C-alpha positions as CSV (number, residue, x, y, z in Angstrom):
1,M,-5.6,26.9,1.0
2,K,-2.7,26.2,-1.2
3,V,-3.3,22.8,-2.8
4,L,-1.0,20.5,-6.0
5,L,-3.4,18.8,-8.3
6,V,-1.6,15.3,-9.9
7,D,-3.7,14.0,-12.3
8,D,-2.2,12.9,-16.1
9,E,-6.4,13.5,-17.5
10,V,-6.0,16.9,-18.5
11,R,-8.9,18.2,-19.5
12,M,-10.3,16.5,-16.1
13,V,-7.9,18.6,-13.6
14,T,-8.4,21.5,-15.6
15,A,-11.4,21.8,-14.9
16,L,-10.8,21.2,-11.5
17,S,-8.2,23.4,-11.0
18,R,-10.4,26.2,-12.2
19,G,-13.3,25.5,-9.7
20,L,-10.9,24.8,-6.7
21,V,-10.0,28.9,-7.5
22,A,-12.9,30.5,-7.6
23,D,-13.8,28.5,-4.3
24,G,-10.5,30.6,-2.8
25,F,-8.0,28.0,-3.1
26,T,-4.8,28.1,-4.7
27,V,-3.9,26.1,-6.8
28,D,-0.7,24.4,-8.8
29,V,-0.9,20.9,-11.2
30,V,1.4,18.6,-12.5
31,H,1.0,15.5,-14.6
32,D,3.1,13.4,-13.2
33,G,4.7,11.9,-10.7
34,V,8.4,12.9,-11.1
35,S,6.6,16.6,-11.4
36,A,4.5,16.2,-8.5
37,L,7.6,15.3,-6.2
38,T,10.0,17.9,-7.5
39,A,6.7,20.6,-6.9
40,S,6.0,19.5,-3.5
41,A,9.3,20.0,-1.8
42,G,9.6,22.8,0.2
43,A,5.9,24.9,-1.3
44,G,4.1,24.1,2.1
45,Y,1.0,23.0,0.8
46,D,-1.5,22.8,2.5
47,A,-2.9,19.5,0.9
48,I,-1.8,17.2,-2.6
49,V,-4.6,16.0,-4.7
50,L,-2.6,12.9,-6.4
51,D,-4.2,10.6,-8.7
52,I,-2.6,6.4,-8.2
53,M,-2.5,6.1,-12.5
54,L,0.8,8.4,-13.9
55,P,2.9,8.3,-16.1
56,G,7.1,7.4,-14.9
57,L,6.3,7.1,-11.0
58,S,2.3,6.1,-9.8
59,G,0.5,7.7,-7.1
60,Y,1.7,4.9,-4.3
61,D,5.3,5.6,-5.4
62,V,4.9,9.4,-4.7
63,L,3.0,8.8,-1.5
64,K,6.3,6.4,-0.5
65,R,8.6,8.7,-1.9
66,L,6.9,11.7,0.5
67,R,7.0,10.3,3.7
68,G,10.6,8.7,3.0
69,R,11.6,12.5,3.2
70,D,9.6,13.1,6.4
71,D,6.8,15.2,4.4
72,H,3.3,14.9,6.1
73,T,1.6,16.6,3.6
74,P,-2.2,15.4,3.7
75,V,-2.4,14.0,0.7
76,L,-5.8,12.6,-0.6
77,V,-5.6,10.1,-3.3
78,L,-7.6,10.1,-6.3
79,S,-8.1,6.4,-8.1
80,A,-10.3,4.7,-10.9
81,K,-9.7,1.8,-9.0
82,D,-12.6,0.5,-6.0
83,G,-10.8,-2.2,-4.7
84,D,-10.6,-2.7,-0.7
85,Y,-7.1,-3.5,-1.1
86,D,-6.2,-0.4,-3.4
87,L,-7.9,1.4,-0.8
88,A,-6.4,-0.1,2.0
89,D,-2.4,0.2,0.3
90,A,-2.8,3.6,-0.4
91,L,-3.9,4.6,3.7
92,D,-1.2,2.0,4.5
93,L,1.5,4.3,2.5
94,G,0.3,7.2,3.8
95,A,-2.5,8.8,2.4
96,D,-5.2,10.7,4.0
97,D,-8.6,10.1,2.5
98,Y,-9.1,8.6,-0.6
99,L,-11.7,9.7,-4.0
100,V,-12.9,6.8,-6.5
101,K,-13.3,8.8,-9.7
102,P,-16.0,10.0,-11.4
103,F,-16.3,12.1,-7.8
104,S,-18.4,14.3,-7.0
105,Y,-17.0,18.0,-6.5
106,V,-18.9,18.6,-3.7
107,V,-17.3,16.3,-1.7
108,L,-13.5,16.9,-2.6
109,V,-13.3,20.4,-2.4
110,A,-15.7,18.8,1.7
111,R,-12.5,16.7,2.1
112,L,-9.9,19.2,1.6
113,R,-11.4,21.1,4.2
114,A,-11.4,18.5,6.2
115,L,-7.9,17.9,5.6
116,S,-6.5,21.3,6.6
117,R,-9.0,21.5,9.5
118,R,-7.2,18.1,11.3
119,G,-3.7,19.7,10.1
120,R,-4.6,22.8,12.1
121,E,-5.8,20.7,15.4
122,Q,-2.7,18.9,15.3
123,A,-0.3,22.1,15.1
124,T,-0.1,21.3,18.9
125,S,2.2,18.9,18.5
126,A,3.3,16.6,21.4
127,V,0.9,15.0,24.0
128,V,1.6,12.4,26.4
129,V,-0.1,9.8,28.8
130,G,0.9,7.5,30.9
131,E,4.4,5.8,29.2
132,L,3.1,6.9,25.3
133,A,4.5,10.4,24.0
134,L,2.8,11.1,20.5
135,D,4.0,14.0,18.7
136,S,2.3,15.0,15.7
137,A,5.1,17.8,14.2
138,R,8.0,14.6,13.6
139,R,4.9,11.7,13.1
140,T,6.8,10.1,15.6
141,V,5.2,7.3,18.8
142,Q,7.0,5.6,21.5
143,R,6.1,4.0,24.4
144,S,8.6,3.6,27.4
145,G,11.2,5.6,25.1
146,T,11.5,3.2,22.5
147,R,10.0,4.3,18.7
148,V,7.3,2.2,17.9
149,E,6.2,2.6,13.8
150,L,2.7,2.9,13.2
151,T,1.1,3.6,10.2
152,P,-1.2,7.1,9.6
153,R,-4.1,5.0,10.2
154,E,-2.9,3.8,12.9
155,F,-1.1,7.1,13.8
156,R,-4.4,9.1,13.9
157,L,-6.4,6.4,15.9
158,L,-4.2,6.9,19.1
159,E,-3.5,10.6,18.0
160,Y,-7.6,11.0,18.3
161,L,-7.6,8.8,21.3
162,M,-4.5,10.7,23.1
163,R,-6.4,14.2,22.6
164,A,-9.4,12.9,24.1
165,D,-8.1,13.1,27.4
166,G,-9.1,10.0,28.7
167,A,-13.1,11.0,27.6
168,V,-14.1,7.9,26.0
169,V,-14.5,7.9,22.6
170,S,-17.7,6.3,20.7
171,K,-17.0,3.9,17.9
172,L,-19.5,6.6,15.6
173,D,-16.9,9.6,16.3
174,L,-13.3,7.0,15.7
175,L,-15.0,6.4,12.2
176,E,-16.1,10.1,11.0
177,R,-13.0,12.0,12.3
178,V,-10.3,9.7,12.1
179,F,-12.1,7.0,9.0
180,D,-13.6,9.0,7.0
181,A,-17.2,7.0,7.1
182,D,-19.0,7.0,3.9
183,P,-22.2,4.6,4.7
184,D,-20.0,1.6,2.7
185,T,-17.7,1.7,5.7
186,H,-17.8,-1.0,7.8
187,P,-18.3,-0.4,11.9
188,N,-15.6,-3.5,12.4
189,V,-13.0,-1.3,10.8
190,V,-12.4,1.1,14.4
191,E,-11.5,-2.3,16.7
192,V,-10.1,-3.4,13.5
193,Y,-7.1,-0.8,14.4
194,V,-8.0,-0.8,17.8
195,G,-6.6,-4.4,17.5
196,Y,-3.5,-3.1,15.5
197,L,-2.5,-0.5,18.6
198,R,-3.0,-3.0,20.8
199,R,-0.5,-6.0,19.2
200,K,2.1,-2.4,19.0
201,L,1.7,-1.2,21.9
202,G,0.5,-3.4,24.4
203,R,-3.1,-4.3,25.5
204,D,-3.6,-1.9,28.0
205,S,-3.4,0.8,25.5
206,V,-6.8,1.0,24.3
207,V,-9.8,0.5,26.6
208,T,-13.4,-0.4,25.2
209,V,-16.1,0.6,27.3
210,R,-19.2,-1.6,27.1
211,G,-21.4,0.7,25.4
212,G,-19.7,3.5,24.9
213,G,-17.0,3.1,22.6
214,Y,-12.9,3.7,23.8
215,R,-10.4,5.7,26.0
216,I,-6.5,5.7,25.6
217,G,-5.3,3.7,28.7
218,A,-1.6,3.9,30.3
219,G,0.3,2.4,27.3
């Protein structure tokens, strides 16, 4: 697994790099946002570990520019901030996961491997259910031929439901597979994001199965 580490805490990121290399990762390290954008261009990384507080361009700015140039490399954000709004901002800008400093090395490695697995699962690109068409390679969603813009988290939720092929998916499964739930994650976050999808794609796009969870609808 090829990883780009972006952090200006030189001692910390050097130690992290050594640990990842010892665990079989291929690792490149940069210390600012501009260098991150340069290093990531066409480099084929499996994941980027990105600090928010960087000199020059912040991690938020790096995320915006990566997604703006249609680079969908999985990004794991690191931050000393642990507020809900910081987490929400990172996810809505395109982050795939989030860890608060100080973090467990074991947890970081597990999250990176989970991102890698998720990327492989998305290798089969297109899926169509009723009037909904999703392409994970291009990160696009269409309803009746009209493109609909989704946030990265909304996209992941919709894709997971669509790839379930009509099966009912439990809230717990969605929390674990889409929201990377930890003990502090409120279960209602699933209902909130289901509501977002229904507003953008139609009320019949996601069906609530009482006592079971959710399944994809006709769109």
